[in-house]
Every structure is written in C-alpha cells, then in structure tokens.
N, C-alpha and C positions, 0 to 999 in steps of 0.2 A: 504493500499500500504506500509506504513512505517512499520507496524507490520510484513508484509511478509518479508521485507528486514531484519528486526532484527532477525526473525526466521532463515532465510538463513545464516546470520552471525553466529548465535549461533550454528547451525548445522556444519558450516564450522570450527568454532573454536573447537567444540567437536571432529570433525574428526582429527583436528591437535593434540589434546590431545592423541588420539589413535595412531597417526603416528608421534612419536617424532623423527624419522629418516628423516623427511622432514621439518626441521626448516625454510627453505627458504620460505615456503608458508605462514609464519606468517607475512611477510612484506605486502603483498596485503591486508590482513585482517586489519592490523593497518591503512593502507592507506585509505581503505574503511570507517572504523569507523571515522577517522578524517574528511573525505569528508562529510559524512552524518551528523555528529554533528556540523561541522563548517558552 
C-alpha cells in the first residue's frame, strides 16, 4: 500500500518536472509527503 503511494508521488513529481509551467501543483505534493511521513 505504502509502496503504491510512493510510486504515485514519484510519478506525480516526475510529471511536475515535465510541466514547469504548473508550479502551483507542487504544493499538494509537498503536503502529501508531509502527511505521509509525519
């Protein structure tokens, strides 16, 4: 389960790297990482 979430986050972050014109989407990723690791 956790591995699946990490894979989704990695894919999401990788998509962000390819879409630099959508920097606002970086906030939910940071929030999710904080929630998962806290």
